[in-house]
FILUM-684207 format. One record per residue (C-alpha): residue number from 1; x, y, z; residue in one letter. Coordinates in pm, 1 decimal. Layout:
N
NODE  i  X  Y  Z  aa
NODE  NUM  X  Y  Z  A;
...
This chain:
136
NODE  i  X  Y  Z  aa
NODE  1  5494.6  8.5  23463.7  X;
NODE  2  5861.9  -73.7  23472.0  X;
NODE  3  6118.8  141.9  23646.6  X;
NODE  4  6204.3  423.9  23405.5  X;
NODE  5  6553.3  479.7  23548.8  X;
NODE  6  6675.3  144.0  23417.8  X;
NODE  7  6827.2  299.1  23106.0  X;
NODE  8  6986.2  606.0  23268.6  X;
NODE  9  7342.0  498.7  23184.9  X;
NODE  10  7264.2  392.8  22827.2  X;
NODE  11  7464.8  568.5  22559.0  X;
NODE  12  7152.5  701.9  22389.1  X;
NODE  13  7006.5  860.2  22702.4  X;
NODE  14  7347.4  989.9  22813.1  X;
NODE  15  7395.2  1160.7  22475.9  X;
NODE  16  7047.1  1311.9  22498.7  X;
NODE  17  7106.1  1450.4  22847.9  X;
NODE  18  7444.5  1592.8  22741.1  X;
NODE  19  7282.7  1767.6  22444.1  X;
NODE  20  7002.2  1902.1  22663.4  X;
NODE  21  7255.8  2026.5  22920.0  X;
NODE  22  7434.9  2216.8  22643.3  X;
NODE  23  7106.2  2374.4  22534.3  X;
NODE  24  7030.4  2474.3  22893.7  X;
NODE  25  7375.0  2633.8  22933.0  X;
NODE  26  7319.8  2826.3  22609.0  X;
NODE  27  6980.5  2932.4  22751.8  X;
NODE  28  6795.1  2794.8  22450.0  X;
NODE  29  6562.5  2578.3  22661.5  X;
NODE  30  6442.9  2576.0  23021.1  X;
NODE  31  6554.4  2300.0  23261.9  X;
NODE  32  6190.2  2196.9  23311.5  X;
NODE  33  6158.6  2120.9  22939.5  X;
NODE  34  6476.0  1910.1  22952.1  X;
NODE  35  6332.3  1712.4  23245.3  X;
NODE  36  6012.3  1647.6  23050.9  X;
NODE  37  6207.4  1531.4  22743.6  X;
NODE  38  6426.2  1294.1  22947.3  X;
NODE  39  6124.6  1157.0  23135.2  X;
NODE  40  5937.6  1085.4  22813.1  X;
NODE  41  6248.0  930.3  22654.8  X;
NODE  42  6285.5  691.8  22950.3  X;
NODE  43  5923.4  581.2  22916.5  X;
NODE  44  5957.0  530.7  22540.9  X;
NODE  45  6279.0  329.0  22580.3  X;
NODE  46  6122.0  97.7  22838.9  X;
NODE  47  5808.2  52.4  22628.1  X;
NODE  48  5976.6  7.6  22288.5  X;
NODE  49  6260.5  -218.4  22402.0  X;
NODE  50  6018.4  -431.1  22602.5  X;
NODE  51  5784.0  -458.8  22303.8  X;
NODE  52  6075.4  -546.9  22075.8  X;
NODE  53  6180.2  -833.3  22300.8  X;
NODE  54  5822.1  -952.3  22366.7  X;
NODE  55  5740.7  -958.1  21994.0  X;
NODE  56  6055.0  -1154.0  21921.8  X;
NODE  57  6038.7  -1532.4  21934.4  X;
NODE  58  6394.3  -1567.4  22059.5  X;
NODE  59  6679.7  -1347.4  22172.3  X;
NODE  60  7037.7  -1462.8  22123.6  X;
NODE  61  7290.8  -1276.8  22337.4  X;
NODE  62  7662.2  -1306.6  22267.2  X;
NODE  63  7958.0  -1130.7  22425.7  X;
NODE  64  8250.3  -1171.4  22660.3  X;
NODE  65  8133.1  -1262.0  23010.7  X;
NODE  66  8307.6  -1031.6  23257.4  X;
NODE  67  8141.6  -1160.6  23573.5  X;
NODE  68  7833.9  -1326.9  23710.5  X;
NODE  69  7679.9  -1330.8  24054.0  X;
NODE  70  7397.2  -1511.0  24228.0  X;
NODE  71  7248.2  -1371.9  24545.0  X;
NODE  72  6912.1  -1456.4  24699.0  X;
NODE  73  6752.9  -1590.1  24378.5  X;
NODE  74  6883.3  -1302.0  24162.5  X;
NODE  75  7135.2  -1375.4  23885.6  X;
NODE  76  7341.5  -1088.8  23745.0  X;
NODE  77  7553.1  -1130.2  23431.6  X;
NODE  78  7794.6  -861.5  23307.2  X;
NODE  79  7900.4  -880.3  22942.4  X;
NODE  80  8136.5  -678.7  22724.2  X;
NODE  81  8104.2  -643.7  22344.0  X;
NODE  82  7748.7  -773.3  22377.0  X;
NODE  83  7529.8  -831.4  22073.2  X;
NODE  84  7161.2  -914.8  22078.5  X;
NODE  85  7010.8  -1094.3  21779.5  X;
NODE  86  6631.8  -1092.4  21778.3  X;
NODE  87  6437.3  -1341.3  21568.8  X;
NODE  88  6065.2  -1367.5  21510.7  X;
NODE  89  5867.5  -1682.9  21572.4  X;
NODE  90  5938.6  -1952.4  21314.8  X;
NODE  91  5749.9  -1936.9  20987.2  X;
NODE  92  5752.2  -2287.6  20855.7  X;
NODE  93  6101.3  -2413.6  20933.3  X;
NODE  94  6308.1  -2098.6  20888.0  X;
NODE  95  6350.6  -1822.7  21142.6  X;
NODE  96  6329.9  -1472.6  20997.2  X;
NODE  97  6636.3  -1282.2  21122.3  X;
NODE  98  6600.5  -938.0  21277.2  X;
NODE  99  6870.0  -672.5  21308.0  X;
NODE  100  7156.4  -718.6  21550.5  X;
NODE  101  7178.7  -474.0  21840.3  X;
NODE  102  7534.5  -389.2  21947.2  X;
NODE  103  7506.9  -309.1  22317.1  X;
NODE  104  7873.4  -263.7  22409.9  X;
NODE  105  7849.0  -330.9  22784.2  X;
NODE  106  7539.2  -515.3  22899.3  X;
NODE  107  7430.2  -607.9  23250.9  X;
NODE  108  7147.5  -858.7  23279.9  X;
NODE  109  6959.5  -924.7  23602.2  X;
NODE  110  6726.6  -1224.1  23625.3  X;
NODE  111  6488.1  -1295.4  23906.7  X;
NODE  112  6213.8  -1546.2  23980.0  X;
NODE  113  5883.8  -1499.3  23800.9  X;
NODE  114  5690.9  -1544.2  24124.7  X;
NODE  115  5777.6  -1192.6  24247.3  X;
NODE  116  5465.6  -987.1  24312.6  X;
NODE  117  5496.5  -749.8  24019.0  X;
NODE  118  5739.0  -630.4  23754.5  X;
NODE  119  5797.2  -305.7  23944.7  X;
NODE  120  5881.2  -492.9  24265.2  X;
NODE  121  6109.3  -732.2  24077.6  X;
NODE  122  6301.5  -448.4  23911.7  X;
NODE  123  6333.3  -256.5  24237.8  X;
NODE  124  6448.3  -567.0  24423.3  X;
NODE  125  6705.4  -661.1  24157.6  X;
NODE  126  6845.6  -307.7  24150.2  X;
NODE  127  6854.1  -286.5  24530.2  X;
NODE  128  7049.8  -609.5  24557.2  X;
NODE  129  7288.1  -511.2  24280.9  X;
NODE  130  7325.1  -159.3  24426.2  X;
NODE  131  7351.7  13.0  24090.2  X;
NODE  132  7235.6  37.4  23733.8  X;
NODE  133  7212.0  -309.8  23589.9  X;
NODE  134  7052.5  -294.1  23248.8  X;
NODE  135  7277.5  -130.9  22992.1  X;
NODE  136  7548.2  126.2  22944.2  X;
């Protein structure tokens, strides 16, 4: 299972936590319920976004490159005004286009595939980057 804190700074999860905080302050829900909702949302985001990319034949990423870094076999790219265009595998000669995802700011970390597991790779990439690296 992938690290569920990858998407903590995403706009969607930030908006959800802000709304839940407001409900807690208004005493409409308990903090424990808010924690459960956020935990489940993290798991769903990791699962659904991963499935979306895996089911896509190609991913085209465009945006303004702010910076890039390479340290100990880990590449980190930071983009602004990023857009992801997902396309399915070719049917005949034409690719069937999928919707464009406007990500705003996007940080991409790439590591070698020979790392022991996905969890270890994510933890190692985040440790070396010392921060959230997926999306904001």
